[in-house]
C-alpha positions as CSV (number, residue, x, y, z in Angstrom):
1,X,-123.1,44.6,-85.8
2,X,-122.7,46.3,-82.5
3,X,-123.6,44.4,-79.3
4,X,-126.4,46.6,-78.0
5,X,-128.3,46.1,-74.7
6,X,-131.9,47.4,-75.0
7,X,-135.5,46.3,-74.6
8,X,-135.3,44.2,-77.8
9,X,-132.1,42.4,-76.9
10,X,-132.7,42.1,-73.1
11,X,-134.2,38.5,-73.3
12,X,-131.2,37.2,-75.2
13,X,-128.8,38.8,-72.8
14,X,-130.7,37.4,-69.8
15,X,-130.7,33.8,-71.3
16,X,-127.0,34.1,-72.0
17,X,-126.3,35.2,-68.4
18,X,-128.4,32.4,-67.0
19,X,-126.5,29.9,-69.2
20,X,-123.2,31.2,-67.8
21,X,-124.5,30.7,-64.3
22,X,-125.7,27.2,-65.2
23,X,-122.3,26.2,-66.6
24,X,-120.7,27.5,-63.4
25,X,-123.1,25.4,-61.3
26,X,-122.3,22.3,-63.3
27,X,-118.6,22.8,-62.8
28,X,-119.1,23.4,-59.1
29,X,-121.6,20.6,-58.3
30,X,-120.1,17.7,-60.3
31,X,-117.3,15.8,-58.4
32,X,-113.8,16.7,-59.6
33,X,-112.4,13.2,-58.7
34,X,-114.6,11.6,-61.3
35,X,-116.5,8.3,-61.0
36,X,-115.6,6.0,-58.1
37,X,-115.7,3.1,-60.7
38,X,-112.7,4.5,-62.6
39,X,-109.8,2.1,-62.2
40,X,-111.9,-0.8,-60.8
41,X,-112.0,-4.1,-62.6
42,X,-114.9,-4.7,-64.9
43,X,-117.8,-6.9,-63.6
44,X,-118.0,-10.3,-65.0
45,X,-120.1,-10.8,-68.1
46,X,-121.6,-13.9,-66.6
47,X,-124.8,-12.4,-65.0
48,X,-126.6,-14.2,-62.2
49,X,-130.0,-15.7,-62.7
50,X,-131.6,-12.6,-61.2
51,X,-130.2,-10.5,-64.0
52,X,-133.0,-11.7,-66.3
53,X,-136.8,-12.0,-65.7
54,X,-136.9,-15.6,-66.7
55,X,-137.1,-16.9,-63.1
56,X,-140.3,-14.8,-62.4
57,X,-143.9,-16.1,-62.5
58,X,-146.2,-14.9,-65.3
59,X,-148.0,-12.5,-62.9
60,X,-144.8,-11.1,-61.6
61,X,-143.5,-10.6,-65.1
62,X,-146.6,-8.7,-66.2
63,X,-146.5,-6.4,-63.1
64,X,-142.7,-5.9,-63.7
65,X,-143.3,-4.8,-67.3
66,X,-146.2,-2.6,-66.3
67,X,-143.9,-0.9,-63.7
68,X,-141.3,-0.4,-66.4
69,X,-143.9,1.0,-68.8
70,X,-145.0,3.4,-66.1
71,X,-141.6,5.0,-65.5
72,X,-141.1,5.4,-69.3
73,X,-144.6,6.9,-69.6
74,X,-143.8,9.3,-66.8
75,X,-140.8,10.6,-68.7
76,X,-142.7,10.9,-72.0
77,X,-145.7,12.6,-70.3
78,X,-143.5,15.0,-68.3
79,X,-141.5,16.0,-71.4
80,X,-144.8,16.7,-73.3
81,X,-146.2,18.8,-70.5
82,X,-142.9,20.7,-70.1
83,X,-143.0,21.7,-73.7
84,X,-146.7,22.5,-73.5
85,X,-146.2,24.8,-70.5
86,X,-143.2,26.6,-72.0
87,X,-145.2,27.5,-75.1
88,X,-148.5,28.2,-73.5
89,X,-147.0,30.3,-70.7
90,X,-145.6,32.8,-73.1
91,X,-148.9,33.0,-74.9
92,X,-150.9,33.3,-71.7
93,X,-148.7,36.0,-70.1
94,X,-148.7,38.1,-73.3
95,X,-152.4,37.7,-74.4
96,X,-154.3,37.0,-71.2
97,X,-152.4,39.1,-68.8
98,X,-151.1,41.6,-71.4
99,X,-147.5,41.7,-70.4
100,X,-144.8,42.8,-72.8
101,X,-142.9,40.3,-75.0
102,X,-139.7,41.2,-73.2
103,X,-141.1,40.6,-69.7
104,X,-142.8,37.4,-70.7
105,X,-139.6,36.0,-72.1
106,X,-137.6,36.9,-69.0
107,X,-140.3,35.4,-66.8
108,X,-140.7,32.1,-68.6
109,X,-136.9,31.8,-69.1
110,X,-136.4,32.5,-65.4
111,X,-138.9,29.8,-64.4
112,X,-137.2,27.4,-66.8
113,X,-133.9,28.1,-65.1
114,X,-135.0,27.4,-61.6
115,X,-134.4,23.6,-61.8
116,X,-130.7,24.6,-61.8
117,X,-131.2,25.4,-58.2
118,X,-133.9,22.9,-57.3
119,X,-132.3,19.7,-58.7
120,X,-129.1,19.9,-56.5
121,X,-131.4,20.1,-53.5
122,X,-133.4,17.1,-54.8
123,X,-130.1,15.3,-55.3
124,X,-129.3,15.8,-51.6
125,X,-132.7,14.6,-50.6
126,X,-132.1,11.4,-52.6
127,X,-129.4,10.4,-50.0
128,X,-132.1,10.4,-47.3
129,X,-135.2,9.2,-49.2
130,X,-135.8,6.6,-51.8
131,X,-136.2,7.7,-55.4
132,X,-139.8,6.3,-55.5
133,X,-140.7,8.4,-52.5
134,X,-139.4,11.6,-54.1
135,X,-141.2,10.6,-57.3
136,X,-144.5,10.2,-55.5
137,X,-144.3,13.6,-53.8
138,X,-143.3,15.2,-57.1
139,X,-146.4,13.8,-58.7
140,X,-148.5,15.1,-55.8
141,X,-146.9,18.5,-56.1
142,X,-147.7,18.5,-59.8
143,X,-151.3,17.6,-59.1
144,X,-151.8,20.4,-56.6
145,X,-150.0,23.0,-58.7
146,X,-152.5,22.3,-61.6
147,X,-155.2,24.0,-59.6
148,X,-153.3,27.3,-59.8
149,X,-153.0,27.1,-63.6
150,X,-156.7,27.9,-64.3
151,X,-157.8,31.5,-65.2
152,X,-158.6,33.4,-62.0
153,X,-158.3,36.8,-63.6
154,X,-154.9,37.6,-62.0
155,X,-151.4,36.3,-63.0
156,X,-150.2,35.6,-59.5
157,X,-151.7,32.1,-59.1
158,X,-150.6,31.2,-62.6
159,X,-147.0,32.2,-62.1
160,X,-146.8,30.3,-58.7
161,X,-148.4,27.3,-60.3
162,X,-146.0,27.5,-63.3
163,X,-143.0,27.6,-61.0
164,X,-144.2,24.6,-59.0
165,X,-145.3,22.4,-61.9
166,X,-142.2,23.1,-64.0
167,X,-139.9,21.9,-61.1
168,X,-142.3,19.0,-60.2
169,X,-142.2,17.7,-63.8
170,X,-138.5,18.1,-64.0
171,X,-138.1,16.1,-60.8
172,X,-140.4,13.4,-62.3
173,X,-138.2,13.1,-65.4
174,X,-135.0,12.9,-63.2
175,X,-136.3,10.2,-60.8
176,X,-138.2,8.2,-63.4
177,X,-135.0,8.0,-65.4
178,X,-133.1,6.9,-62.3
179,X,-135.8,4.3,-61.4
180,X,-135.9,3.0,-65.0
181,X,-132.3,1.7,-64.7
182,X,-133.0,0.3,-61.2
183,X,-136.3,-1.4,-61.9
184,X,-135.1,-2.9,-65.2
185,X,-133.0,-6.1,-65.1
186,X,-129.5,-5.9,-66.5
187,X,-130.6,-7.6,-69.7
188,X,-133.3,-5.0,-70.2
189,X,-131.4,-1.8,-69.6
190,X,-130.3,-1.1,-73.2
191,X,-133.8,-1.6,-74.5
192,X,-135.3,0.6,-71.8
193,X,-132.8,3.4,-72.5
194,X,-133.5,3.2,-76.3
195,X,-137.3,3.5,-75.6
196,X,-136.7,6.5,-73.3
197,X,-134.6,8.1,-76.0
198,X,-137.4,7.7,-78.5
199,X,-139.9,9.1,-76.0
200,X,-138.4,12.6,-76.4
201,X,-140.6,12.8,-79.5
202,X,-143.5,13.4,-77.0
203,X,-142.3,17.0,-77.0
204,X,-144.0,17.4,-80.4
205,X,-147.5,16.8,-79.2
206,X,-146.6,18.9,-76.2
207,X,-145.9,21.9,-78.3
208,X,-149.2,21.3,-80.1
209,X,-151.1,21.2,-76.9
210,X,-149.5,24.4,-75.8
211,X,-150.3,26.1,-79.1
212,X,-154.0,25.1,-79.6
213,X,-155.5,24.6,-76.1
214,X,-156.9,27.6,-74.2
215,X,-155.6,28.3,-70.7
216,X,-158.3,26.4,-68.8
217,X,-158.3,23.5,-71.3
218,X,-154.5,23.0,-70.9
219,X,-154.8,23.2,-67.1
220,X,-157.5,20.5,-67.2
221,X,-155.2,18.4,-69.4
222,X,-152.4,18.8,-66.9
223,X,-154.7,17.9,-64.1
224,X,-155.8,14.7,-65.8
225,X,-152.2,13.7,-66.6
226,X,-151.1,14.5,-63.0
227,X,-153.9,12.4,-61.6
228,X,-152.7,9.5,-63.8
229,X,-149.1,10.0,-62.5
230,X,-150.2,9.9,-58.9
231,X,-152.3,6.8,-59.3
232,X,-149.5,5.0,-61.1
233,X,-147.0,6.0,-58.5
234,X,-149.3,4.6,-55.8
235,X,-150.1,1.4,-57.7
236,X,-146.5,0.6,-58.6
237,X,-144.8,2.0,-55.5
238,X,-143.8,-1.4,-54.1
239,X,-142.3,-2.4,-57.5
240,X,-140.2,0.7,-58.0
241,X,-137.2,-0.7,-56.2
242,X,-133.9,-2.0,-57.5
243,X,-134.1,-5.6,-58.9
């Protein structure tokens, strides 16, 4: 059929336009010369003793595995909350604040696109600050933004909170993934990456939360999860360093 631009097709056109901008940003931001490792000789397969956790005491091993579990949990929890917010935000904006389907789609899609601008800035910050520091402040930002997600009778706090929490959770996924490869010993990296890959299934319960929980109930769930994230970041802060 004909390609028509009207109130029914505006959301699709907007998403398509944002995807084009995202592709342009990827082409512009990624280095054209490729990885600096290209052309270099492969590292020896004989790993030093520190490449495996066998030399550690039992207490250190337990704390190490708890730290690894924390970063994996952070990725799973953030993915679940991202899915829950995406689904719930559309419902809240349409039913609670009585916005049109078109405007709600454009708004939620626009907020979901903002990490395309925020993540390059976070990448720059990672040159000046450690990943664990950025992760901690991302958890704190998520915790504070949860307060804005409760029903105050006006959409403004909810929209500001949604913008903040979406980017905070995206940041948590990024830097938790980065830390997972640094905290893990070389012999553990493959297993950790496999578990992280499986953790994407957490989006399913996230969608369920977004579908069935009311606005204040979901905000309370986000608040509890955010508090857990902050506490974990504080407890394991000293352990979230390259091994």
